[in-house]
N, C-alpha and C positions, 0 to 999 in steps of 0.2 A: 737485637743482631743477628741473621740468621747468621748458623755456619753450613749451613748444609740439609740438604732431606734424604729422604729415605723413605719405604714403604713396608709397612708389617701387615699382618695379618690379624683382624679384630674378628673373625668367624669364619664360616663354613661359605666360598666364596665371596670373601668381604678383604676388603683390603683399603689403610687407610696411609696418607701421607703425612709424614712425622716432620719435623723441622729442629736438628740442633741449636739449640739459640745461646749467646755469649752477652754479657754486660760488663762492662770495664768503666771504673771511678781511677783515677792515677791522685788524685788533691788528697793531700795530706789532712786530717781532720779529726779533733782531739774532741773527748769528752771524760768532765771529773765526774758524771754523774758513778755511785755507788748503791743504786736500787735493790740489786738483788735480779734486775730482770735486763733481758735483753731491750735493744733501745734504736732509734733511729740516730744515726747522725746526722750534722746539718743538709749535707747533701745526702738525701735518702738513697738506699740500697749499694750496690748496683740492682738494678730490677730489669727480669726479661718477665715481658707485660704479655697477658693473653694468649698464651702459648696452648696450642693443642696437646692433648695428653689424652692417652688410655688410661688404664689403673697404675699405672708404675711410671718413674720416671729415675733416670740416675742424675743427680745433681753434684755439683765438683765446685767448690768456694776456697777461695787462700787471701788474706790480707798480710800485709807486712804491718806488723806492730811494733811502739815504743811506750814506755811511760817515762814520768819525770820522777819516780820512786822505784827503787828496786825491790826486787822477791813480790810484782804485784799479779795475781791470776789475772788475766785479759782471754777474751774468748771471743770466737764468730759464729753463727749460724744464720739459720734463714729460717722464713715463715711462711705460708703458702694462703693464697685467698682466688677467691672465685666458685668451681665449680667443688674443691676442696677449702676448710678451712683449718690449718694448722700454724700453730703458734713457733717460734724459735725455742729452740730444747737444746738445755746441757744432755740430753739422750745421744746426739748426733752432733755435738760440739766439738772441733780439737780445741784445746787449752794451752796456754802457757804460762809457765811460775816459773820464779826462780831466774830470771833474766836481769841483770844489771841495767841501771837507767842508762837509756840513749840508746840501747841496743834495738835493731830492727828484724829481729829473725820474723820467718815467712811461717804463719800459722796455716796449714792446710787441710781440708778434709773432704768425703766424698757420703754420700748417703742414699743406696737405693730405697726409695720411697713410695709408699701406695697410696692411691689418689682416685679421688672419683674422675671419671673418665669424663673429659670436656676443656674448656676454656680455664687457665689456670695462671695466677701470678707469683711469680719464686721473688719475694724481698731476701737482701741480705741483713743481717742486725748483728749489735753488738755488745760485749759485755766487758763491765771494769769493776776494778775491785778497792782503787783506789788510788792517789796519784791523778796525773793528766794523762790517758790512754791517748795516742793518735794511731791510727789506722790510716795507710794508704795503699797504693796499688792495689786497690781491691776487684776483685773480678769473681764473678760466677757464670757455670755453664750448665745447662739443664739440656737433658738426654733425655726425650720422653720417648718411652717406650709402648 
């Protein structure tokens, strides 16, 4: 979903239009996966697809997370595909731990990321380290620069 457009200088006497894009999934979905990597949930995403970017973007992402077990690390991140290929990473992943079972704190993060200019797709990913982690009210905002 496009949230608005603006223009950026891309060189001498050159400008390009950029559009802020957002995606949202309200559905609560869980995972028991504990493979040590970021995964997709049953409903993949949220996904911002085919976004025209320059060489940088500001990515904002959040989700409410809960677990059937107490004190289990959970995290969110994002991957990029298209002109740029970047896997979800703990290097820019907000994480929570020490939360009593059933609580639903919000995990929020942002990352100023370097990209290859062109068309890129951004996909949120999820990490669980035990029990059943449930993520809901998942949102992704990408501001291409």
